[in-house]
KEPADO-246932 format. One record per residue (C-alpha): residue in one letter; residue number from 1; x, y, z. Coordinates in Angstrom, 1 decimal. Each point is the difference from the previous one (the first is absolute). Layout:
! KEPADO-246932
<type: a&seq: NUM&x: X&y: Y&z: Z>
...
This chain:
! KEPADO-246932
<type: x&seq: 1&x: 8.8&y: -9.4&z: -20.7>
<type: x&seq: 2&x: -3.3&y: 0.6&z: 1.6>
<type: x&seq: 3&x: -1.0&y: 3.5&z: 1.1>
<type: x&seq: 4&x: 0.0&y: -1.0&z: 3.7>
<type: x&seq: 5&x: 3.5&y: -1.3&z: -0.2>
<type: x&seq: 6&x: 1.2&y: 3.2&z: -1.7>
<type: x&seq: 7&x: -1.7&y: 2.2&z: 2.7>
<type: x&seq: 8&x: 1.4&y: -2.1&z: 2.9>
<type: x&seq: 9&x: 3.5&y: 0.0&z: -1.5>
<type: x&seq: 10&x: -0.1&y: 3.8&z: -0.5>
<type: x&seq: 11&x: -1.3&y: 0.5&z: 3.5>
<type: x&seq: 12&x: 2.8&y: -2.3&z: 1.3>
<type: x&seq: 13&x: 2.7&y: 2.1&z: -1.7>
<type: x&seq: 14&x: -0.4&y: 2.7&z: 2.7>
<type: x&seq: 15&x: -0.5&y: -2.5&z: 2.9>
<type: x&seq: 16&x: 3.3&y: -2.0&z: 0.2>
<type: x&seq: 17&x: 1.5&y: 1.3&z: 3.2>
<type: x&seq: 18&x: -0.8&y: -2.3&z: 3.0>
<type: x&seq: 19&x: -0.9&y: 2.9&z: 2.3>
<type: x&seq: 20&x: -2.3&y: 1.6&z: -2.6>
<type: x&seq: 21&x: -1.7&y: -3.4&z: -0.6>
<type: x&seq: 22&x: -0.6&y: -0.5&z: 3.7>
<type: x&seq: 23&x: -1.5&y: 3.5&z: 0.3>
<type: x&seq: 24&x: -2.3&y: -0.9&z: -3.0>
<type: x&seq: 25&x: -1.1&y: -3.3&z: 1.6>
<type: x&seq: 26&x: -1.2&y: 2.0&z: 3.0>
<type: x&seq: 27&x: -1.2&y: 3.3&z: -1.6>
<type: x&seq: 28&x: -1.6&y: -1.0&z: -3.2>
<type: x&seq: 29&x: -2.8&y: -2.1&z: 1.7>
<type: x&seq: 30&x: -0.5&y: 2.7&z: 2.6>
<type: x&seq: 31&x: -0.3&y: 2.7&z: -2.6>
<type: x&seq: 32&x: -2.5&y: -2.1&z: -2.0>
<type: x&seq: 33&x: -1.9&y: -0.6&z: 3.2>
<type: x&seq: 34&x: -0.1&y: 3.7&z: 1.0>
<type: x&seq: 35&x: -1.3&y: 1.0&z: -3.4>
<type: x&seq: 36&x: -2.8&y: -2.5&z: 0.5>
<type: x&seq: 37&x: -0.5&y: 1.6&z: 3.4>
<type: x&seq: 38&x: -0.3&y: 3.4&z: -1.6>
<type: x&seq: 39&x: -2.4&y: -1.3&z: -2.7>
<type: x&seq: 40&x: -2.2&y: -1.4&z: 2.8>
<type: x&seq: 41&x: -0.6&y: 3.6&z: 1.1>
<type: x&seq: 42&x: -1.8&y: 0.9&z: -3.3>
<type: x&seq: 43&x: -3.6&y: 0.3&z: 1.1>
<type: x&seq: 44&x: -1.8&y: -2.9&z: -1.7>
<type: x&seq: 45&x: -2.1&y: -2.8&z: 1.4>
<type: x&seq: 46&x: 1.7&y: -3.1&z: 1.4>
<type: x&seq: 47&x: -0.5&y: -3.7&z: -0.9>
<type: x&seq: 48&x: 0.8&y: -2.8&z: 2.4>
<type: x&seq: 49&x: 2.2&y: -2.8&z: -1.2>
<type: x&seq: 50&x: 0.1&y: -3.0&z: 2.3>
<type: x&seq: 51&x: 3.5&y: -0.6&z: 1.4>
<type: x&seq: 52&x: 1.3&y: 3.3&z: -1.3>
<type: x&seq: 53&x: -2.3&y: 2.6&z: 1.6>
<type: x&seq: 54&x: -1.4&y: 3.2&z: -1.5>
<type: x&seq: 55&x: 1.0&y: 1.2&z: -3.4>
<type: x&seq: 56&x: -1.1&y: 3.4&z: -1.2>
<type: x&seq: 57&x: -1.4&y: 0.3&z: -3.5>
<type: x&seq: 58&x: 2.9&y: 2.4&z: -0.8>
<type: x&seq: 59&x: 2.5&y: -2.7&z: 1.2>
<type: x&seq: 60&x: -1.9&y: -2.6&z: -2.1>
<type: x&seq: 61&x: 0.3&y: 2.2&z: -3.1>
<type: x&seq: 62&x: 3.8&y: 0.6&z: 0.7>
<type: x&seq: 63&x: 0.6&y: -3.7&z: 0.6>
<type: x&seq: 64&x: -1.8&y: -0.9&z: -3.2>
<type: x&seq: 65&x: 2.0&y: 2.4&z: -2.1>
<type: x&seq: 66&x: 3.3&y: -1.2&z: 1.5>
<type: x&seq: 67&x: -1.1&y: -3.6&z: -0.5>
<type: x&seq: 68&x: -0.7&y: 0.7&z: -3.7>
<type: x&seq: 69&x: 3.5&y: 1.4&z: -0.3>
<type: x&seq: 70&x: 1.4&y: -3.1&z: 1.6>
<type: x&seq: 71&x: -2.1&y: -2.4&z: -2.1>
<type: x&seq: 72&x: 1.4&y: 1.7&z: -3.2>
<type: x&seq: 73&x: 3.4&y: -1.1&z: 1.3>
<type: x&seq: 74&x: -0.6&y: -3.4&z: 1.6>
<type: x&seq: 75&x: -3.2&y: -1.8&z: 1.1>
<type: x&seq: 76&x: 1.8&y: -1.8&z: 2.8>
<type: x&seq: 77&x: 1.5&y: 3.3&z: 1.3>
<type: x&seq: 78&x: -3.4&y: 1.6&z: -0.2>
<type: x&seq: 79&x: -1.8&y: -2.8&z: 1.9>
<type: x&seq: 80&x: 2.7&y: 0.0&z: 2.8>
<type: x&seq: 81&x: -0.1&y: 3.8&z: 0.1>
<type: x&seq: 82&x: -3.8&y: 0.0&z: 0.4>
<type: x&seq: 83&x: 0.5&y: -2.1&z: 3.2>
<type: x&seq: 84&x: 2.9&y: 2.2&z: 1.2>
<type: x&seq: 85&x: -2.1&y: 3.2&z: -0.6>
<type: x&seq: 86&x: -3.0&y: -1.4&z: 1.8>
<type: x&seq: 87&x: 2.2&y: -1.0&z: 2.9>
<type: x&seq: 88&x: 1.4&y: 3.5&z: 0.1>
<type: x&seq: 89&x: -3.5&y: 1.4&z: -0.1>
<type: x&seq: 90&x: -0.8&y: -2.2&z: 3.0>
<type: x&seq: 91&x: 2.9&y: 1.7&z: 1.9>
<type: x&seq: 92&x: -1.2&y: 3.4&z: -1.3>
<type: x&seq: 93&x: -3.4&y: -0.8&z: 1.6>
<type: x&seq: 94&x: 1.7&y: -1.0&z: 3.2>
<type: x&seq: 95&x: 2.0&y: 3.3&z: 0.1>
<type: x&seq: 96&x: -3.1&y: 2.0&z: -0.7>
<type: x&seq: 97&x: -1.8&y: -1.8&z: 2.9>
<type: x&seq: 98&x: 3.0&y: 0.3&z: 2.3>
<type: x&seq: 99&x: 0.9&y: 3.6&z: -0.7>
<type: x&seq: 100&x: -3.5&y: 1.2&z: -0.9>
<type: x&seq: 101&x: -0.1&y: 3.5&z: -1.6>
<type: x&seq: 102&x: 3.8&y: 0.3&z: 0.6>
<type: x&seq: 103&x: 0.9&y: -2.9&z: -2.2>
<type: x&seq: 104&x: 0.8&y: 2.4&z: -2.9>
<type: x&seq: 105&x: 2.8&y: 1.4&z: 2.2>
<type: x&seq: 106&x: 1.3&y: -3.5&z: 0.7>
<type: x&seq: 107&x: 0.0&y: -0.7&z: -3.8>
<type: x&seq: 108&x: 1.7&y: 3.4&z: -0.7>
<type: x&seq: 109&x: 2.8&y: -0.5&z: 2.5>
<type: x&seq: 110&x: 0.8&y: -3.5&z: -1.4>
<type: x&seq: 111&x: -0.3&y: 1.3&z: -3.6>
<type: x&seq: 112&x: 2.5&y: 2.9&z: 0.6>
<type: x&seq: 113&x: 2.5&y: -2.2&z: 2.0>
<type: x&seq: 114&x: 0.0&y: -2.7&z: -2.6>
<type: x&seq: 115&x: 0.4&y: 2.4&z: -2.9>
<type: x&seq: 116&x: 2.9&y: 1.6&z: 1.8>
<type: x&seq: 117&x: 1.6&y: -3.4&z: 0.5>
<type: x&seq: 118&x: -0.6&y: -0.9&z: -3.7>
<type: x&seq: 119&x: 1.8&y: 3.1&z: -1.2>
<type: x&seq: 120&x: 2.8&y: -0.7&z: 2.5>
<type: x&seq: 121&x: 0.3&y: -3.5&z: -1.5>
<type: x&seq: 122&x: 0.3&y: 1.4&z: -3.4>
<type: x&seq: 123&x: 2.6&y: 2.5&z: 1.2>
<type: x&seq: 124&x: 2.0&y: -3.0&z: 1.3>
<type: x&seq: 125&x: -0.7&y: -1.8&z: -3.3>
<type: x&seq: 126&x: 1.2&y: 3.0&z: -2.0>
<type: x&seq: 127&x: -2.9&y: -0.3&z: -2.4>
<type: x&seq: 128&x: -3.3&y: 1.9&z: -0.3>
<type: x&seq: 129&x: -3.3&y: -1.8&z: 0.8>
<type: x&seq: 130&x: -1.5&y: -1.6&z: -3.1>
<type: x&seq: 131&x: -3.3&y: 1.8&z: 0.4>
<type: x&seq: 132&x: 1.6&y: 3.3&z: -0.8>
<type: x&seq: 133&x: 0.4&y: -1.3&z: -3.5>
<type: x&seq: 134&x: -3.4&y: -1.7&z: -0.3>
<type: x&seq: 135&x: -2.8&y: 0.1&z: 2.5>
<type: x&seq: 136&x: -1.0&y: -3.6&z: -0.7>
<type: x&seq: 137&x: 3.0&y: -1.1&z: 2.0>
<type: x&seq: 138&x: -1.9&y: 1.0&z: 3.2>
<type: x&seq: 139&x: -2.1&y: -3.1&z: -0.8>
<type: x&seq: 140&x: 3.0&y: -2.1&z: -1.0>
<type: x&seq: 141&x: 1.7&y: 0.3&z: 3.4>
<type: x&seq: 142&x: -2.4&y: -2.3&z: 1.8>
<type: x&seq: 143&x: 0.1&y: -2.7&z: -2.7>
<type: x&seq: 144&x: 3.7&y: 0.3&z: -0.3>
<type: x&seq: 145&x: 0.2&y: -1.1&z: 3.7>
<type: x&seq: 146&x: -2.7&y: -2.7&z: -0.7>
<type: x&seq: 147&x: 2.1&y: -1.3&z: -2.9>
<type: x&seq: 148&x: 2.8&y: -0.9&z: 2.4>
<type: x&seq: 149&x: -2.4&y: -2.0&z: 2.2>
<type: x&seq: 150&x: -1.5&y: -1.8&z: -3.0>
<type: x&seq: 151&x: 3.5&y: -0.9&z: -1.3>
<type: x&seq: 152&x: 0.9&y: -1.3&z: 3.4>
<type: x&seq: 153&x: -3.1&y: -2.2&z: 0.0>
<type: x&seq: 154&x: 0.6&y: -1.1&z: -3.6>
<type: x&seq: 155&x: -3.2&y: 1.6&z: -1.3>
<type: x&seq: 156&x: 0.1&y: 1.5&z: -3.4>
<type: x&seq: 157&x: -1.8&y: 3.3&z: -0.5>
């Protein structure tokens, strides 16, 4: 069995309850997005990517490291996640433009609410979050969700 399959299966063990799954479908992408929002606040120069908006050098470095992690698991997942992360960065840029210097507060409120909901989901599930065992599961959550979409579309990862 491939490493990605083992990681997705292990992650899935604590995400079987329908309510917990629904909470994860909403909260995992939002948490990922807010982290990108926080990273955008690290004072570094920005680069402009047509169609995606501004991307800070700090964000570029973070996305590169995450992409390397994903490439080690699956090149298809990595390529799709590059697009997903750049799309999220576009919405980070929009939030930064919309809320200006207060966008950090917007990201913080969403971050706290979504984590509270995540822990509530795990309380309902009756199992601890996977990342408490291994931090890499913080990066597995988004691709666990993506794996369902790919399976539905008949795309092997």
